[in-house]
NURO-152077 format. One line per 3 residues: number of its first residue (from 1); their letters; for each residue x, y, z of N, C-alpha, C. Coordinates in pm, 1 decimal. Example, Ala and Ser with C-alpha at 12.3 -4.5 7.8 and 13.67 -1.06 7.14 Angstrom:
// NURO-152077
1> AS> 1319.0,-569.0,780.0,1230.0,-450.0,780.0,1320.0,-330.0,780.0  1285.0,-225.0,708.0,1367.0,-106.0,714.0,1290.0,3.0,787.0
//
This chain:
// NURO-152077
1> XXX> -9162.8,18243.4,-18192.3,-9111.5,18135.3,-18059.7,-8975.9,18125.6,-18084.0  -8926.3,18046.3,-18196.5,-8778.7,18064.6,-18178.3,-8691.0,18196.8,-18148.3  -8767.1,18280.0,-18168.3,-8677.4,18429.7,-18117.2,-8682.7,18440.6,-17977.0
4> XXX> -8799.6,18425.1,-17918.8,-8809.6,18371.8,-17803.5,-8729.5,18318.1,-17727.2  -8718.3,18179.3,-17770.3,-8666.3,18083.3,-17714.1,-8481.6,18085.7,-17692.6  -8430.2,18208.8,-17833.4,-8319.4,18235.0,-17820.5,-8266.4,18352.0,-17725.2
7> XXX> -8377.8,18436.4,-17688.8,-8375.3,18557.0,-17622.5,-8360.0,18520.7,-17494.9  -8431.0,18435.2,-17425.9,-8424.1,18341.0,-17301.9,-8295.5,18307.1,-17307.1  -8213.9,18221.3,-17385.1,-8136.0,18151.1,-17345.2,-7994.0,18239.9,-17334.9
10> XXX> -7996.7,18371.5,-17406.3,-7903.9,18452.5,-17387.7,-7935.3,18526.4,-17229.5  -8045.7,18568.8,-17212.0,-8050.2,18595.3,-17085.4,-8032.2,18497.3,-16942.2  -8007.3,18418.6,-17000.2,-7977.2,18308.9,-16879.4,-7830.0,18238.9,-16898.7
13> XXX> -7790.0,18288.6,-16987.1,-7617.0,18308.6,-16989.4,-7577.6,18397.1,-16954.9  -7604.4,18570.5,-16980.6,-7589.7,18678.3,-16918.5,-7608.0,18629.5,-16741.8  -7687.9,18595.0,-16686.8,-7745.8,18584.9,-16545.9,-7602.6,18518.0,-16508.8
16> XXX> -7564.4,18377.6,-16606.9,-7452.3,18325.3,-16529.1,-7334.3,18335.0,-16541.5  -7349.7,18434.2,-16624.2,-7203.8,18509.3,-16600.1,-7166.0,18632.0,-16504.3  -7274.7,18688.0,-16489.7,-7304.1,18820.8,-16433.1,-7264.8,18729.8,-16233.9
19> XXX> -7317.5,18597.4,-16228.3,-7318.6,18542.9,-16099.2,-7149.7,18479.4,-16083.4  -7099.4,18415.9,-16137.4,-7002.6,18407.3,-16193.4,-6854.7,18525.3,-16121.1  -6905.7,18623.5,-16156.0,-6883.2,18771.1,-16130.8,-6842.4,18814.3,-16065.2
22> XXX> -6991.0,18778.4,-15981.3,-6999.7,18814.2,-15810.9,-6923.5,18721.8,-15683.6  -6884.4,18614.4,-15769.2,-6849.8,18531.1,-15676.4,-6735.0,18499.3,-15658.2  -6654.1,18581.8,-15779.2,-6501.3,18584.6,-15807.0,-6413.7,18659.7,-15703.3
25> XXX> -6307.9,18644.1,-15729.1,-6202.0,18669.1,-15581.8,-6190.0,18836.2,-15599.5  -6253.3,18892.1,-15678.0,-6205.7,19049.3,-15653.2,-6314.2,19098.3,-15518.1  -6383.0,19033.5,-15475.1,-6504.3,19015.7,-15359.1,-6426.0,19037.7,-15243.9
28> XXX> -6330.8,19000.6,-15241.3,-6222.9,18974.4,-15092.4,-6133.0,19098.0,-15075.1  -6153.6,19181.0,-15157.5,-6018.6,19297.4,-15168.0,-6145.1,19392.3,-15109.3  -6265.8,19395.3,-15122.6,-6380.8,19486.2,-15078.3,-6341.4,19586.8,-14966.7
31> XXX> -6268.3,19713.1,-14950.7,-6318.4,19805.7,-14839.6,-6398.7,19852.6,-14744.3  -6424.2,19908.9,-14699.1,-6493.0,20001.5,-14637.8,-6495.6,20144.5,-14710.2  -6546.5,20188.5,-14733.1,-6556.4,20344.3,-14802.7,-6592.2,20472.6,-14652.0
34> XXX> -6461.0,20531.6,-14656.7,-6482.9,20637.5,-14582.9,-6485.5,20767.7,-14585.3  -6623.1,20832.4,-14523.6,-6657.0,20951.5,-14556.7,-6709.1,20972.3,-14675.1  -6804.3,20852.7,-14710.4,-6887.8,20880.7,-14859.3,-7032.7,20838.3,-14800.8
37> XXX> -7082.7,20829.3,-14679.2,-7226.5,20803.8,-14674.4,-7274.0,20988.8,-14587.6  -7402.1,20965.6,-14589.6,-7497.9,21088.7,-14517.2,-7588.9,21022.7,-14496.5  -7619.6,21036.9,-14359.2,-7734.9,20976.3,-14294.6,-7887.6,21027.8,-14327.9
40> XXX> -7990.4,20920.0,-14407.6,-8140.7,21001.8,-14459.2,-8158.2,21066.6,-14310.7  -8195.8,21193.9,-14380.6,-8302.6,21264.8,-14259.7,-8399.5,21310.9,-14314.1  -8510.1,21280.5,-14237.3,-8673.7,21385.8,-14261.4,-8698.1,21509.8,-14163.8
43> XXX> -8777.4,21580.8,-14232.5,-8787.0,21730.9,-14141.6,-8910.3,21734.2,-14145.4  -9012.0,21711.5,-14060.7,-9134.5,21790.5,-14029.1,-9160.4,21852.2,-13924.7  -9311.1,21913.6,-13974.9,-9309.5,22021.5,-13875.4,-9458.9,21991.5,-13790.2
46> XXX> -9451.0,22042.6,-13625.2,-9529.1,22035.8,-13593.8,-9595.8,22118.2,-13539.7  -9717.3,22188.1,-13464.3,-9771.9,22345.0,-13409.5,-9644.0,22376.3,-13332.6  -9597.4,22302.1,-13271.9,-9498.1,22354.6,-13178.6,-9318.4,22374.8,-13146.6
49> XXX> -9283.5,22290.5,-13267.7,-9173.4,22271.7,-13321.9,-9133.1,22213.0,-13504.0  -9036.5,22223.6,-13537.6,-8993.9,22122.6,-13621.5,-8906.2,22031.7,-13560.4  -8923.8,21906.0,-13625.1,-8868.4,21793.2,-13565.2,-8758.7,21753.1,-13686.3
52> XXX> -8659.9,21687.8,-13687.5,-8582.4,21585.4,-13743.0,-8506.9,21462.5,-13731.9  -8537.3,21403.9,-13791.9,-8465.7,21251.5,-13758.5,-8390.4,21229.6,-13862.9  -8235.8,21155.8,-13800.5,-8158.7,21088.5,-13920.1,-8154.1,20932.4,-13841.9
55> XXX> -8133.4,20861.5,-13956.2,-8116.6,20731.0,-13959.1,-7941.3,20734.8,-13928.3  -7924.8,20679.9,-13803.5,-7761.6,20646.5,-13787.4,-7779.8,20520.9,-13686.9  -7814.7,20403.1,-13811.8,-7796.8,20250.2,-13730.0,-7667.4,20269.3,-13723.4
58> XXX> -7609.4,20178.6,-13561.7,-7456.9,20153.4,-13611.4,-7370.4,20285.3,-13555.9  -7437.2,20370.8,-13500.3,-7401.1,20458.7,-13461.4,-7412.3,20508.4,-13334.5  -7290.6,20493.0,-13245.0,-7322.5,20503.9,-13066.7,-7313.5,20635.9,-13029.6
61> XXX> -7380.1,20678.2,-12917.2,-7379.0,20776.4,-12915.8,-7267.4,20920.1,-12911.6  -7153.1,20778.5,-12833.1,-7057.6,20878.5,-12835.5,-6956.0,20875.4,-12952.4  -7015.8,20826.4,-13081.5,-6950.7,20876.7,-13161.3,-7072.0,21006.0,-13256.3
64> XXX> -7124.3,21041.8,-13181.7,-7252.3,21142.6,-13269.1,-7212.3,21280.0,-13195.5  -7208.9,21343.4,-13245.2,-7188.9,21545.8,-13241.9,-7301.3,21594.4,-13280.0  -7376.2,21641.5,-13194.8,-7498.3,21781.2,-13252.1,-7448.8,21940.1,-13209.9
67> XXX> -7420.1,21987.3,-13256.8,-7395.5,22162.7,-13220.5,-7494.7,22229.7,-13327.6  -7491.4,22348.0,-13217.3,-7555.3,22504.0,-13291.2,-7407.5,22599.9,-13300.3  -7403.4,22648.0,-13444.7,-7304.4,22747.0,-13462.1,-7353.8,22882.2,-13522.6
70> XXX> -7355.4,22971.3,-13473.0,-7462.7,23067.4,-13546.5,-7612.0,23051.3,-13584.7  -7615.9,23041.0,-13696.7,-7754.3,22956.1,-13742.6,-7724.3,22820.7,-13817.1  -7662.0,22759.2,-13752.9,-7700.0,22638.7,-13855.4,-7675.8,22530.1,-13756.6
73> XXX> -7750.5,22437.3,-13780.1,-7793.9,22290.6,-13710.2,-7597.9,22216.3,-13737.8  -7548.0,22158.4,-13675.3,-7420.2,22041.8,-13756.5,-7449.8,21936.2,-13672.7  -7483.2,21822.8,-13747.8,-7471.7,21719.0,-13704.6,-7321.6,21598.5,-13765.5
76> XXX> -7271.6,21556.5,-13660.5,-7124.9,21501.6,-13741.0,-7163.8,21351.8,-13619.8  -7070.0,21254.7,-13708.6,-7066.2,21099.2,-13647.0,-6992.2,21065.4,-13744.5  -6991.2,20882.5,-13680.9,-6895.8,20793.3,-13787.3,-6969.6,20672.0,-13756.2
79> XXX> -6983.1,20558.4,-13837.1,-6989.7,20430.7,-13823.6,-6892.4,20372.4,-13873.8  -6846.7,20284.9,-13762.8,-6712.6,20273.2,-13750.3,-6728.8,20107.5,-13853.3  -6612.3,20088.8,-13927.4,-6599.4,19939.8,-13989.1,-6563.3,19797.5,-13859.9
82> XXX> -6642.6,19747.1,-13855.7,-6621.5,19661.5,-13746.4,-6602.7,19505.7,-13753.8  -6582.1,19540.5,-13878.0,-6529.9,19335.0,-13962.9,-6391.7,19352.8,-13994.1  -6352.0,19214.3,-13949.6,-6188.9,19183.7,-14050.4,-6225.8,19123.8,-14165.1
85> XXX> -6209.7,19168.5,-14263.2,-6285.2,19125.7,-14382.9,-6134.6,19001.4,-14462.0  -6063.6,18981.7,-14379.3,-5985.8,18846.3,-14382.3,-6018.7,18772.9,-14342.1  -6008.9,18640.6,-14435.6,-6134.6,18532.0,-14431.7,-6255.9,18518.4,-14395.7
88> XXX> -6263.5,18599.1,-14481.8,-6443.8,18601.7,-14489.1,-6485.2,18646.1,-14584.4  -6543.6,18550.1,-14656.7,-6627.3,18608.4,-14765.6,-6716.2,18664.3,-14828.6  -6690.1,18766.5,-14852.2,-6772.4,18918.3,-14851.2,-6864.6,18903.1,-14993.9
91> XXX> -6947.7,18876.8,-14998.1,-7043.4,18861.1,-15135.4,-7107.5,18969.0,-15185.3  -7162.3,19064.1,-15111.2,-7193.3,19182.2,-15095.1,-7163.7,19295.8,-14991.7  -7158.5,19387.7,-15036.2,-7127.6,19539.6,-14941.5,-7229.2,19639.8,-14956.5
94> XXX> -7345.6,19691.3,-14931.0,-7394.8,19761.1,-14950.0,-7437.5,19875.4,-14812.0  -7375.7,19859.5,-14682.8,-7376.6,19982.9,-14602.4,-7274.8,20032.7,-14606.9  -7274.9,20155.7,-14593.2,-7151.7,20277.7,-14587.8,-7106.3,20288.1,-14419.6
97> XXX> -6994.2,20301.9,-14444.3,-6905.2,20340.5,-14294.5,-6819.8,20434.5,-14327.8  -6774.4,20505.7,-14196.4,-6686.7,20616.0,-14198.7,-6725.6,20695.9,-14122.4  -6674.5,20841.4,-14180.4,-6764.3,20960.1,-14060.7,-6863.5,21015.5,-14192.7
100> XXX> -6945.2,21096.7,-14123.4,-7001.8,21175.4,-14204.2,-7027.0,21353.0,-14133.0  -7086.2,21424.3,-14215.8,-7091.9,21602.9,-14139.2,-7244.5,21631.1,-14241.1  -7388.3,21674.3,-14190.1,-7461.2,21721.1,-14209.4,-7467.3,21874.7,-14135.7
103> XXX> -7533.5,21975.6,-14213.7,-7533.4,22109.3,-14167.5,-7664.2,22133.3,-14208.5  -7755.4,22169.3,-14119.9,-7902.9,22220.1,-14155.5,-7880.9,22375.8,-14118.5  -7915.7,22482.7,-14182.5,-7938.2,22634.4,-14180.5,-8083.2,22623.3,-14098.3
106> XXX> -8073.0,22683.1,-13993.0,-8169.6,22729.0,-13911.0,-8264.0,22858.7,-13903.8  -8391.7,22886.4,-13945.9,-8482.6,22930.9,-13948.8,-8486.0,23024.7,-13821.6  -8515.9,23164.1,-13840.7,-8503.0,23252.3,-13727.6,-8632.9,23215.6,-13661.3
109> XXX> -8719.5,23128.6,-13704.8,-8855.2,23091.3,-13644.2,-8814.2,23013.4,-13547.2  -8699.5,22938.2,-13513.2,-8676.4,22844.5,-13420.8,-8559.3,22898.6,-13285.1  -8606.7,22839.7,-13221.0,-8596.6,22895.4,-13044.0,-8431.4,22836.8,-13047.4
112> XXX> -8318.2,22819.7,-13091.4,-8196.8,22742.7,-13084.2,-8147.1,22700.8,-12950.3  -8199.1,22808.6,-12860.5,-8137.0,22752.9,-12706.0,-8210.9,22661.5,-12606.3  -8345.8,22602.0,-12732.9,-8397.5,22510.3,-12669.8,-8424.7,22343.4,-12717.7
115> XXX> -8326.6,22343.3,-12827.8,-8306.5,22242.3,-12907.7,-8275.6,22126.2,-12839.9  -8330.6,22027.9,-12834.2,-8326.8,21893.0,-12759.7,-8296.9,21794.6,-12888.2  -8234.3,21692.7,-12838.2,-8207.9,21565.2,-12926.7,-8228.2,21419.1,-12850.7
118> XXX> -8286.9,21333.9,-12886.3,-8294.9,21159.3,-12835.8,-8227.1,21103.5,-12921.5  -8154.3,20964.2,-12871.9,-8140.4,20835.3,-12982.4,-8182.3,20719.8,-12957.3  -8261.7,20691.4,-13041.2,-8332.4,20575.0,-13002.1,-8368.9,20494.7,-13134.3
121> XXX> -8316.6,20342.0,-13077.0,-8289.9,20216.2,-13180.1,-8246.3,20286.4,-13336.5  -8131.1,20360.0,-13304.6,-8039.1,20406.3,-13422.2,-8126.1,20526.5,-13507.8  -8217.8,20597.7,-13457.5,-8262.9,20696.6,-13501.3,-8245.9,20820.1,-13460.5
124> XXX> -8179.6,20936.5,-13480.8,-8202.9,21033.1,-13425.5,-8304.5,21118.1,-13403.8  -8341.9,21182.9,-13311.8,-8418.2,21256.2,-13315.4,-8406.1,21441.7,-13279.6  -8428.9,21522.5,-13343.7,-8389.8,21629.1,-13293.1,-8496.1,21742.7,-13270.4
127> XXX> -8577.5,21790.0,-13188.8,-8680.8,21872.6,-13160.1,-8643.1,22029.6,-13167.4  -8682.5,22120.0,-13293.3,-8646.3,22225.9,-13277.3,-8750.6,22304.6,-13245.6  -8797.6,22359.1,-13134.3,-8873.5,22434.9,-13092.9,-8930.2,22610.1,-13172.4
130> XXX> -9053.4,22576.2,-13189.2,-9054.4,22757.1,-13283.9,-9074.2,22816.2,-13148.8  -9053.6,22947.6,-13179.0,-8976.4,23049.9,-13082.9,-9170.2,23100.7,-13078.9  -9174.3,23151.4,-12972.5,-9362.6,23240.6,-12950.0,-9323.5,23328.9,-13026.8
133> XXX> -9500.7,23385.7,-13120.9,-9517.7,23474.3,-13151.0,-9504.4,23601.1,-13079.1  -9396.7,23708.5,-13179.9,-9418.6,23809.8,-13153.4,-9553.7,23892.8,-13135.5  -9569.3,23981.6,-13039.9,-9720.1,24025.0,-13042.7,-9688.7,24173.5,-13054.9
136> XXX> -9556.4,24232.3,-13109.5,-9545.2,24348.9,-13125.2,-9559.8,24409.6,-13019.0  -9492.7,24582.5,-13013.4,-9469.1,24635.8,-12892.3,-9440.0,24825.5,-12930.4  -9508.9,24901.7,-12889.6,-9492.8,25004.8,-12912.9,-9370.4,25069.0,-12924.1
139> XXX> -9283.6,25133.5,-13005.1,-9181.1,25218.1,-12983.7,-9165.9,25335.6,-12983.7  -9119.6,25399.9,-12834.8,-9125.6,25529.1,-12822.5,-9046.0,25606.4,-12944.8  -9090.8,25725.8,-12939.2,-9032.8,25815.6,-13002.6,-8981.0,25962.3,-12936.3
142> XXX> -8871.3,25998.4,-12918.0,-8828.7,26062.8,-12856.7,-8733.1,26161.6,-12963.2  -8731.2,26302.7,-12867.2,-8667.6,26382.5,-12966.9,-8549.9,26411.9,-12920.2  -8477.2,26502.8,-13001.6,-8323.1,26553.0,-12943.7,-8305.0,26674.8,-12828.3
//
């Protein structure tokens, strides 16, 4: 029982030291990290398309770029740092800021000419329609 009480006192002391560190003056010098984040992406398939969703809260439409180059879908953007940390007591900074770029390979099954996208409530939804199934065709064989 005495060992358990001693352990609890040690844990309480560590917790107190950690709390003091978190309140220390070094927190005022936190600057946003640039180019160190990548928005999380989900990709799922429906009967007619593939759908890619990217979480981009705080990124405006003007700060997003989506393009198809050869067989790749490229998503670029920037979440700008909008606060002036001078005079603010920042206690925790978990959000990432700055530029990002994600590249996705496109399958031959995707109709790249008809890709569409919409931004709603901080979520970018990209619809990648599937190509129609090829029914095949007869190839004529000629002679010289």
